N, C-alpha and C positions, 0 to 999 in steps of 0.2 A: 236377192237382186244383185246382178253382176255390177262390179264397180266400173261402169262406163263413164269416163271423165266427161264426156259430152253431155251426160245426163245428171251432172252435179251442179248445184248452185250454192255458193256461199254468200249469203246476203245479211245485211243489217237493217233493222227498223230504226229510223232516226227521226226526231222531230222536237218541237218545242214542248214545254210542260203541258199536259192535258190535251194534246192533240189526238191522243187515242192509240199510242204505240202498243201498249200492253194489251189493251182491249182487242186490237186488230190481231195481235199474236195469239191471244186466247181463241179467237174464232178460227184462225188458221189451224191450231191444234185440234179443234173440234171437227172441222170439215175434212181434215186429212185423216181422222180416225186415231190421232195420237192420244186424245183424251175423250172421255165419254160424257163429260159434263162441262158446260161452259163456265169458266171462272170469271168472277167480276172483281174489278179493282176496288170499287166502292164498298163491296162486302168483305174485302180482305181475303178472297178465295182465288185470286189469280194464280195460276200455276207458276208463271215466270217471276212473280213477286213473292219469293219464298222466305225472305228474311222477315223476322218479326217486326222490325222497324218499317219495312215496306208495307206490310199488311196493316199496321196501325195507322200509318200516315197516308196511305193511298198513293204513294209515289214509288218510282223505280229508283233504287240507289246503286245497285250493282248490275252490270250487264250479265244476262243469263243466256246460256246457249241451249239449243235443242236441235233435233233432227227430225224432219217429217218426210213423208213420201207422197207425191202427187201424180196422178195419172192424167196426162193431157195428150190428146190425139193418139191414144192407144200406146203411149210410151210412159214408163214409170220414171219419175225424176226424184232424185234425192236432194232435199233442200236443207242445208245447215243454216239455221237462223240464230242471230244474236239480237236480242231485244235490249236496247241501250236506254240509259236514263235521259230525261229531258232537262233536269235542273243543272244549271251551270256549275254548281259546286262539285258535281260528279262528271265534269267534262273529260276527265282522264279515261273514263270507261268508253266514251265515244271515240276518243283519239286512238286508243290502242285497238279498238274493234275495227275502225276504218282502215288501219294500217294493214290488216291481214284479210280484209274482205274483198271479194271480187265485184260485188254490186250492192246497191242499197235501195230501199224503199223510203222515200222522204214523204212523211205524212204531214198534211196541213189541215188545220181546222177551217171548215167552210165559213166560219164566222170571223175568227181572228186572222186568218190568212197567214202571211209571212210575218212571224213574230221574232223577237230578239234572238232566242236560241235557235230558231230556224236558220237565221243567217250564219250563226256560229257553226252549226253542224254542216251547213252547205259549204262553208269555207274549208272546213276540215276534209270534207269529201273531195273538194277541188285539189287540196294539198296532196292527197294520195291518188288522184286521178281515178276516182271510183265512178263507174257508170251507175246511173240511177233512174228510177221511174218515180213519178209523183202520184200520190193518192190523196185526193181532197175528201177528207172524212167529215163526219157529223153534218151531212146534208139535211138531216131531219131537224137541226137546231133552228130556233128563231133567228132570223138575220142571215141565214146561209146564202152565199152568193158564189156560185162556181166560177163564173166569168171574171168576177173581181179578183178571186184568188189567182187565177191564171195570169191576169194582168200584173199582179204583185210579184209573182214568180219571175216574170219577164223584167220588170222594172227594178225591183229591189235586189234580186239575186243575179241580174245580168245573164239570165239563162235563156234557153230557147224552148219553152214548153210547147208541146204539141198535143192538144186534146184528142183522145181516141174514143171518148165517151161524152155524152151529155146527160145530165140528170133528168129524169121524168118527175116533174114536180119539185118542190123544195119545201123546207120547213116541215110542218106536220103532214103535208100532202106528198112528201117524197116517197116513191114506191118502186123505182127501178131506174134503169139506164138504157140509153140508146147507143148501140155499138156502131160507130161511124165507119169502121172498116167493113163490117158485114152488112151494114144498113138494116139492122134488126134491133128490136126493142125487147128487153127482158124485165120481168117482175119476179120478186121473191115471195115464197109462201111463208106466211107467219105461223101456220099450224105446226110445222116441223122445224121451227127455229131457223128458217132460212136455208135448210139443207138442200131443198130443191127450188128450182126457179124455172120459169117457162117463158116461151116467146109470146109476145103480144104485138098488135099492130102499133106502128109509130103514131103517137097522138097527132091529130090533124093540126092542132095549134103549134106543133113543133116542126112541121114539115119544112118551112122556110129556113128556120135556124139550123136544122140538120143538113139541109142542102148547102147552106153557106159554109158550115163546118167541114162538110165533105170536100167542097171545092178548095178550102184552105189546106186541108190535109193533102190532097192530090198535088196542089201547087208546090207545097213544101217538099214532098217526096220527089217530085219531078226535078226540082232544083238539086237534089242530092244524087240522082241517078240519071245518066244520059239516056239509057234505054227507056226508062219510064217517061222521060221528057218527050221522046219521039212519039210514044204511044199516047201520051196526054194530048199532044197537039193534033194527032190524027183522030183518036176516038177515046176520050177519058173512060168510057164504059168498058173498054177492052182490058183495062188494068185489073188483074186478078187479085184475090185476097192474099194468095201466097206471095205474089210479087210485092204487095204492100208490106206484109209482115216481114219479109226478107230485108227490104230496104230500111224499115223502121229499126230492125235489129242491128244492122250494120251502122246506122247513124247513131243509135244509142250507145253502142260499144265504142264508137269513135268520139262520143260526147258532143256530137253536133246538135242533138235534140234530147229532150227529156219527155217521154210519153206521159200524158196526164190522164188518170182515171178518177172515178168518184164513187162514193158509197156512204153507208152508215154502218160501221162495224157494230156499234151497240145495238142497232135495230136489225142486225144480221142480213144486211143487203150489200152486195158488191164484192164480198171477200173472195169468192171462187173465181170471179173474173180477174181479180188482182193476182191470184196465184197463177192463172193462165198467162198473164202478162209477165210475171217473174220468169217463168220457164221459156217464154217466147223471146223476150227482149234482153234480159240480163245475162252477163257472160258466164260461160262454164270455165273451169280452170284452164282448158285448152285455148280459150280465147284471150287469156291474159298474156302480156308480154313476157319474154324469157326473163327470169329473175337474175338481176346482176348482183354478184357477190364479189368479195375480195379475198385473195389468198392471204392468210394472216402472216405468212413469212415474207413473201415478196411484195405484198400490197398490190399485186397485179389483179386486173379485173377477170373474174371467172363467171361463167354463165351456168345456170341450172334450169333445165327444162322440166316442165310438169310431167314427169314420166317415171314409171315404176322402175325402169331399167337404169336410171341415173343414181348416183350415190345419194344417200339419205341427207336431207337438209331441212331444218325446220326452225321456226322462230317462236320463242316463248313470249306470249303477249299478255298473259294474265296469271297471277299467282293467287290462290285462294286457300283458306284453311278449312278443312272439313273436320267436325268434332270426332268422327269415328275413324276416318282414313288418314287424316293428317294433311300434309301439304299437297295440294293439287296444282299441277302446272298445265295450263291450257296452251296448246301449240297449234300452229298452222303448218302442215306438212307441205313443203314446196316441191320436193322431189324424192324419189326412192320409196322404200318400204321400211317401216319400223315394226318389229315384232316384240311381243311381250318377253321380257328376259334379256333383251339386247343390251349391250354396253354402248354408250354413245359419248361423244366428247362435247363438253361445254366450252366452246372456243374462246369465250370472253374470260372465263376464270382459268381455263387451261386444265380443268379437272374432268376425269372420267366419271360418268354416272351410269347406274344400272336401272333400267326401266322395269319395275316390278309388276306394274299393271298398266294397261291401256284402257281408257274408259270412254264410252260415248255418253255425252251428258244430255240429260233432259231436266233443265232447271237445276235443282239440287239432288236429283236422282241419277244413278249411274248404271250403265250396262257394260259389262266387261267385253272387250274385243281381243281377238287373237293378234290382230295386226292393224296398222293404219297405213294407208297408201297416199301417194301424192294427190294433193287437191282437197284433202279432208281436214277438218278441225276436230281435235280430240283432247282429252285430258290425260296426263301421266301421273302415276303414283311412284314415289321412290326417289325423286330428285331432292338432293340435300342442299347443295350450295348453288342456288340459282336465283336470278333476278329478272324482272320484266325487261324484255328486249334482248335477252341473251340468245345467241345462235347455237343450235344443237345440231351436230352433224355426225357423219360416219367418221370413226377414228382415223381412217387412212386418207380421207379426203376432206380435211377441214376447210371451211369457208366462213367468212363473216358476212351476215346479211345486214342490210340497212337497219339501224337501230330506230327506236321510237323516241321522239323528243317531246317532253312534257312541260306544261307551263309551270312557272314558279309560284309557290304559295304566296298569298297576300295578307294573311291574317294569322296572329299568334295568340296563344294563351299559356300562362304558366300553370303547371299542375304538380301536385304532390300526393303521395299515398296517404290515406287517413291513418294508417297504422304502420309501425316500423316493419311488421311482418310482411306487409304488402310490397315493400320496395323491390325485392327481386322479382316478384310476380309481375309488377308493373313494367319493369325493364324488359322482361321476356315478352309480355303482351304487346308493348309498343314496338318491339322489334318485329314481331309477326305482322302487325298492322301496317308498318312501313314497308315491309316486303310486298304486301298485297297492293299497296297504293303508293305509287311513286310521287304523288302530289302531297302526301302526308310526310312531314319531316320532323325529326326529333333531335334536339340538341340541348346542350347545357349552357346557360348564360354564364359567361366568364366572370362577370362582375358580381352577380348575386348568387351564383351556384344553383339557380332554379332550373328545373326541367321545362323547356319550352317546346310546345308542339305547334306546328304550323300547318295550315290547310288553305283550301280555296274559298272558304266562307264560313259564316256562323253555323249554318245547317250542317256543313261537312264535319266540323269539329264536334258539334252536338251529337251527331250520329256516332262518331268514333268514341266519344266518352260513354255513350250508352252501350256500345259494344264492349268496351272495357269492363263495364259493370256486369252485363248479362252473360257474355261469352267467356270472360276470363276471371270473373268474380273479384275484380279489383275496384275498390271504392276509392275515389279520388276527390280531393279538394281542388278547385280551380279558380283562377282569377278572372277578371273581365277581359274580353277580347281586346287586343291591341293591333294596330296596323303594322304590317311588315314594311317599314320604311327602308329606302335605299339611299346611297350617296353617289355623287358624281363629281369628278374634278372639273372645275370651271376655268382654270388658268394653267399656263405652261409653267413648269418648274424644272430647273437643272440641278443636279447634285452629284458630288463625288463622295462616295462612301467607302470607308476601309474597315476591315474586320481583321484584327490581329490578336492572337492569343499564344502565349508561350508558357507551357506548364512543365517544362523539362521533357526532353525527348521531342517527339514530333509535335509541332504546333499547328495553328490554323492561320491561314493567310488568304485574303481576298480583297481586291479593290475593284470597284465598278464606277464608271461614269455613265449616267443615264439621264433621260428626260422623261417626265410624265406629261402626257398631252391629253387635253379634253377630247371627248368623242360625242357624237350625237346622242341624245337621250334614249333613242330606240336601239342603240348598239348593245351587244351582249358579250360578256366574257372578256378574257384577256387578249389584247392585240399586242403581241410581242415581236419586236424587230431588232435583230442582232446586226449591228453595223460595224463591229470590230474588225479591222483589217489586220492581216498577218496572224501571228500565233501568240499574241500577247496573252490571250486567255484561250485555252483549249476548248473545243466545242462541247466536250462532255461535261465541262464545268458550267458552261452557259446554260445547259439544261437544268442544272441545280438552281441557277439564278432565276430562270423562268418559273420553276416550281415555287421559289420563295415569294415572288411577286403574286403568283396565283393564290397562295395560301394567305398572304397578307391582305388581299382584297376582301376577306371575310370580316374585317374590322376596320372601318374607316375613321375619319377624324372625330366624328361624333358617336362612334360605336356601332354604326349601321354598316352592313356590307355594301361594297361598291357593285353596281349593276354591270359596269364595264370599265376597262382601264387600258390605255395605250402607253406602252413602255418602249422607248428606243434606247438601247445600250450602245454607246458610241466608243467607249474605250475601257480599259481595265488593266490590272496587273495580276500576275500569279507567281507563285514560288515553286521551284522544281520539286520540293519535298513536302512543304507545309500546306500546299493548296489541294483542295478536293471539292467535289460537287457540294458537299454539305456546308463547307465554309462559304461558298458563293450563295447558297440558299439562305444562310443566316445573314450574310451581308445584304442581300436583297431585301429581306424582311426589315432589318434595321434602317436601311436607306429609305425604304418606302415610308416608314413611320416618321422619320425626320423630315422627309420631303413634304409630307402632309402638313406639317407645321407652317411651311412657307407658302402653301397654295390655298386657294379658296375652294371650298367644296359646297355643293348644294345638297339639300335634303330632298329626295324625291318621294312622292306619295302615290299610291295606286289610285287611278281614276276609273270609275265603273260606268259602263253604259247602262242606263236604267230605262226601262220601258214600263209605263204605268197605264193601265186601262181603267178609266173612271166614268161613271155616269155624268151626263152633261152638267147637272146641277152642282157638282162638286169641283168643277174645273178650277175655279178661283181659289178654293181652299188648298188644292193640291199644288198648284203653281206657286202660290204664296209660300207654302211650306218649303218647296224646293229652293226658292230664292234665298231662304234663310240658311240653306245647307251648302252655300257656295257653288250652286249648280250652274251649268250652262245649258239652257234649253235649246235643243236642236230643231225639233218640229212638233207640231200638234196635228194629228190626223183626225178629222171628224168622221164618225160613223153614225149609223142610225141609232140614236139614243145614248151613245157613249163616245168618248174621245180617247185617243191613244197619244200619250205624251212621251217623247224620247228626249232624254237629257244625259249630260255627263256630270257625275257627282263624285267628289272624293269619297273613298271608302270610309274614312274616319267619320264622315257625317251620316253614314247609313246604318250604324249600329242601332238596333231596336226599331228600325223604320216600319216594320210590319205592324207593330202595335200602334204607332202614330197614324199610319195610313188607315187602319181600321177605324180609329177614333174619329178622324176628320171626314170620313166618307160613310159613316154608319155601317162599316163592314162590307161595303158594296164594291170597293175598288180592289184590284189585284196588281202586283208588280213583279217584274223579274229583272235581274241585273247580271252582268257579266264583266269580267275584267277587260279594260280597253287599253290602257297604257300607263306608264309612269310619267309624272309631271312634276316640275319644280314647285316647291311651296313658296309662299310669299314670306318676306322677312318676319312679319308678325306671327305667322303660323310656325315658322322655324323657331322663333324665340319661345313660343308656347311649348313646342315639342321638347326642346332642350331643357326647359325649366319645370314643366308640369307633365306633359303628355306621356313621355317615355317611362314615367314611374307609375302610371296607372295600370295596375295588373289585377 
């Protein structure tokens, strides 16, 4: 098939846990002919869940890529799909996938509706301006309510959902959909696993609802297009299907609406129509804005069009380790052509790399390619010094693409190899795992000398420890999880610090006058302001001072890193021969430590947004337990037979919560949580952390 950019779709499947992402992707693979047997998540046979841990637990841990072909309106379309995890511990996979995708399918459970992680992935898609369509899955489940989910999308996500289908029946009686654009009804055949479907009359009891939905559709579209508005007022029936599809596409690409479809992927109903909507409404690479980059030398803005005639430019968005091939680098090609054997430049590291192989991925299986063109997602073999977010370009035309920003880890554990022989193996394995996952960090505790690993949650670290054992044959002892606390300066402090050393010959000399200032708790990083007038301190020395403060932030008054710091340098002194950038860096570090003694700092703890779904009879047990965990209840939504509790709870109170919740609800309640913010602890908790909590490992 020719590489017509207009016929390529790069999409992601995103949703809350258990909304049916992987199940939907498995049906897409089956109906497009990519696989000849439907894989099931519950049976551990899903193609896209290839990791042993995914098959055992029935969850998606790592984003998996595949490519399928779909024929619609006599045109072949190439669809690159990334199936992302739903668990918040693996949010890094969603973040980096959305950074490089053109469009997304947001899946919602017809019973649960908009859940906690639904909001998170929706915000991530907003961040990267990703066009999306909505698919209300599990219409066959007890309690399924299509209209209620559409209302939640509008209210909770502040979106503009536009239903293009209505379900025929619901719960056990769900059997098909009514297409509001074509005004036709379709039902799927169970005999061939939903491969074929046929047109049926619109049920009589749905005629009024369908007519109302059609009116709403035409009114919305007429507001978006002046030509349609004229036709709508003259004769609504004169508006053609092609005109509606064209307007919906434009409005979806500009993110004015989100088309909504429905189905039951597990029951093999609705997936083909979802694929039709993907190619009709989601963007091709040509529909995407011109990629804005920066020249690494001049820092000037440079544009790259999605065109094979442009210089090669790509972004590495994922690093993976294959047991047979070695390091795999997943890239999105934004411009130009890359051929197997080419030499390319990693602009971030400044090193040249040779591409030994280009692979098209299908889960953990590979197909070699001769070349990769603009608009495609492929994997490279042969990259040595590379990290997630690096820009790969033509050697003669280097540009830096916008990097990917990942959340900070919130939980730590201390680990050590069981035997002395495993020390080197563990160091190498941890290095490979941290290359793959930017939210997994490894460092040595300066006080105890222990190796600390940090991640996004208990499950995240549990999976990584399991991978150490299975993939790298490293047996580890590990302590109990502990919270990744932070510190923040709460009062202003001024200080004059001098650093003078004379060892014979050239010495070291640096003097700094600076002020440490408090910042809002949601601020990030170092805010450095140089207000030295004249040439008392050369500018190249000031960069050393800035580096010194930045390094010093990693160890605050109580031993925890500072989330943010504001430093204003007001004056200083330098020596014509004894001063250098290193002297000012050391001066800044010493000055920071001494200034901390004179200021008050707060300890900040991570607060999680927790959503619990429990049967009505256990609501008292659950809320009572939450109150004992220093929680702040936000709201309780009553559904038929169950209730959804949303609360803010300190992470320190949530360790082992899954066991407690099962115990107090006889195993019938479920919960999910995601990081929300850092918040100052009370004096009592601060005292506990300093005297007891920080030593629990």
